[in-house]
N, C-alpha and C positions, 0 to 999 in steps of 0.2 A: 498526404497523413493516413494512416491506418488507424481506426476506431479503436481503442480497446473495452469499446462498451457497447457489445453484440449481444450477448446472453451473461446474464447476470446470476450468479450461485448464493441463494442469501443462506448463511447458515442458522437456525433459529434455535434460541436458548430461553429457559424458562427465565434467565436473569432479567430477560430484554421484555420485562412489563409496559414499557412506554413504545415497544414496538419502533426505536431508535433506526435501527436496520433496514427494517423492511420499508421505512419513510424514505431511506437514502436512496434504497434500490427503485421505488416507484418514481421519485424525482428524478435519478438519470434516467430510467425507461421512458418516462414520459418526454424529456428532452430528446432523446438520442432513438427512440422507438424500437425498443431491444425486448427478447424474451427473460422472463425471471423464472427461476426453478427455485422453489423455496423447499430445505432439506431440515428434517427435524430427525434426531435420533432417540430411540429409548433403549439403546442396548442395553444399559446399565441397569434401569430400571426393571427390564426383563430377567436379564440374566446374573447381577453381582446380586448375592447373599444380603449383602449392609444395606439393601434399598428395599424397604417395605412399601412397593408400589401401588399396591392394589389393584392391577390390572386385571380384567376379566382374562380366563382361560384362552377363550376366542378371541383373539385379537383382529379379528377381520372388521368387525363394529366398534371398535377401538380407534382405528387406520381411519375408518371413514367418517369418524367424531372429529379428530383431529385436522382431515382434512378441510371439515367443513367449516372448524374454528378460523384456520388459517386464510380462507376465501373470506369469511367474514369479516378479518381483520384489515383483508388486504380491501375490502369494497369498501370499507370505511376511510380508508386514506385517500380512494381516487374513485371516481366515477368513469374515468377512461377504460375502454374496450383494450386493456392490455394483454399479451399472450403470458401465460400463468401456468406453470406447470407444481403440483406438489408432490414429493416424495419424503414418506413416512419410514422409516428403519429400524428394523430391532433385532434382525437374524446378524448382523456382524458388526463390529467395531465401528465407532465415527468415522475414524483415520478411515479405515478400510474401505468404507461405504463413499465419502468424499473422494477418495483416488478414483474409484470405479464410474462415479457420476462424472466425472471430470475426463477420465478418459472415453466413457462412450459418448459424450457428447462434445459441442466446439463452446463450452465454458471459456468467456475473454476477461472475468473479473470475479472474486470472491467477495464477498462482504460477510464480515461477523461481529458481534462484541467482542471489544475486548476483553478478554482474562489474563490477568498477572500470571506468569506460567511461577511454578515450583522448578527452578532449576533443578536442585539437587535431583529430584525424581526425573527429571528427563536425560538423567545421564542414561538411565535402566529403560526408560519407555519412552512411545512417542506420543506426546500428547497432539491433540488437534492445533494449538497455537504454533509447537513448534513445526508440524507439518505444513502448515499453511506460509508461517514466514521463512523456510528454510528448505524446503523439500519439492515445495508446488513449484511448478516453475510459472503459474500465472500471476497478476495484480493482486494483491490484497489489501481489502480498505479494512483497517478496525476501526469501529466506530468506539469515541471516546468522549468528544463534546456533546454535551447533553444540552447544552444555552442555548439560546435563540440569540443569535450575535446580531448587532443594528447593519453591522456592514460585514458581510463573508470577505473573510481574506485567505488566499493560497500562498502557503510558502514553498517554492520548488526548490530543492536542496541539490546543486549540483557538484561533481567532485573534477575539477578540473586538474588535480593534482597527477591524477591517475591515468596517463594518455595511451593505454590499449585502445586497441579498435572494439572490444566488448565495452571497457566503460563508456567509451565516446557513444556507440549507440544506445546505451542504457540512458546518459545524459539526453538525447533525443527522444526518447521514449518519455523519459520525465514530463520534457517541454509539451509533448504531443498529449500527453493525459491533461498537463496544464490547461492548453488551449481547448480540449474539447468540455472542460470545467468551469469553464470563464463562465460560459453564456449560462448554464445553470441558474446560478443566483445573481449574475452580473456582477463576478466576483471582482475583486481588486488582487493583482497577481503581484508577489514577490518573491524575488531569485536570489539563495543565498549559495556564496561559494566561502568554504573558509581556506585559509591558506596557512604555511608556516612559519613566514616570516622572510627577512631579507637573508641571502647568503651571510656568511662572516668570512667569507673570501672577498679580496680585493679585486676586479680584473679594470685594468686599462686598455679601451680600446681607442686604438690609433689606426690612424689611415694615411697614406702619403701624398695623399691629393687633399682631403679635408681635412687632416689634422686629428686631435682627439676628438673622440665622440661620446655623447653622454651614455652610460648605460640604461638598458630597462630594469627596472626595479621588477621584483615578483609581481606583485599589486597589477601594473600597469600590465604586463604580459596575462595575469589571469582575466583582465579586463577587456584585453583584446581577442582573446578568446571566447569569452561569455558572448561577445558583441558578435562574432562569426557563429553561435550558437543558435541566435535570436533570429540573426538576419537570415536563418533556414525556417524559421517559422511565421509566417506573413501575418497570425494573428495574434502573435505575442507583443505586448507592449507591459511591462513591469518594471519595478523599481529594484535595481540591483542593491544588494548589499554584501561588499567583500570586508571580512571578517578576518583580521589576523588572530586566528585562534585555532581551539581542538573542536574538531563538531560535533564530539558526544558533549561535548559541553555549552556548544554556542547554538546549536539546533534548537534544543529545549526551552533557554533564554530566550532567543529571537522570537521563536513561535509565542511565549509568551508576552514579551513585548508587545509585539506587531496585534496579538489576539486573535489571532489567525483560527479558521474555523478548519483547517487541513493542511496537514502538512504531507509535502511527498518526498520520498525518500529512496535510495536505490539498494540494493544488495545485491552483492558479487561474490558473497561467501561461501563455501561449500560446509556441509556439514561432518567435519573430522572432528574424533574423539578431544583434542584440543579446543577446539573454539566450542565445544561443550560444555569444557571444564571450566573456559574463563569469559565465554560468551564473546560476542563481536558487536559492531557498531550499531546495526540494525536490532539485536537483539536489545540492547541497552537501551537505544532511542524508544522503541515501541513501549517499554515501561516508564519513560521518561517525561515524553512530550505528552501535554495534557490534552493537545486538540486530536481531531481524528487523525488517521497515519493510514496513507496509500502506500504501500511497498510494492514497488516495482522492480522487476526481475529481468536479467539479462535474455533477449531472446535466443532461442536455442540455435537459430539459422547462425545467427551473428557470432555466437559461443565457437562455434564449431569452423566456424571462417578465421576467427582467431588465432585458432590452434596449430 
């Protein structure tokens, strides 16, 4: 099993006053002994005339102060000697800087506080949110749920209908991530699959030796496939939910009903203009799900094999 928690990039924002994102990263780092890089952009404050930033002309001292503030927050969250790097950026737009950090380092997971997108504006500009959910090939953890839950639950959402090799690999990666996160808070795992209902056609299965045979329902087919996925993951033991429904409706509803702390979804979509106009499931779900969301992307090697 390949760990997706090797080097975490935390994208700091001024709105995360309670340090929820950094706390999530520290929890994962302590469990998996990984490096944390904290990134904070002041590009808009420096370059956008709309901001009355009050920043000094000499930014070197300001950068040192910001690094010290992050160190202090980090030390308040843990007394363990974790590997920490801090990057303060102001010379390039946030998206450009984040992409450069990802390309220059072996980042395996990005964490950020969720910000609701302006979808009309994103038709013409690339926001950090859209870059992370659509362009960035890494798993992205969007922090939303700030409540302290008495029981931590994870909802892993699989797509059984899509039988492509890329999607099969994506389903396994979702279960890999679940498997690695279960020990983090002694989490209770729930696996969700939404299917579109039984076929309207009638098929009569007849064998010359055994006679008429009972047809296999869509639900039973999906359950059989899920059992194969689960059998491939030694430490997976979760409750399976098979719902005849649309994922866009059922995933947020199930997450709310179960009071989950983290919902894990996959995203295979490409960023075509049509998708930017109308959106896709992952974009819709990140808006509607009330829990934290971990968006898993297809592995590049698996995508190449599937082409």
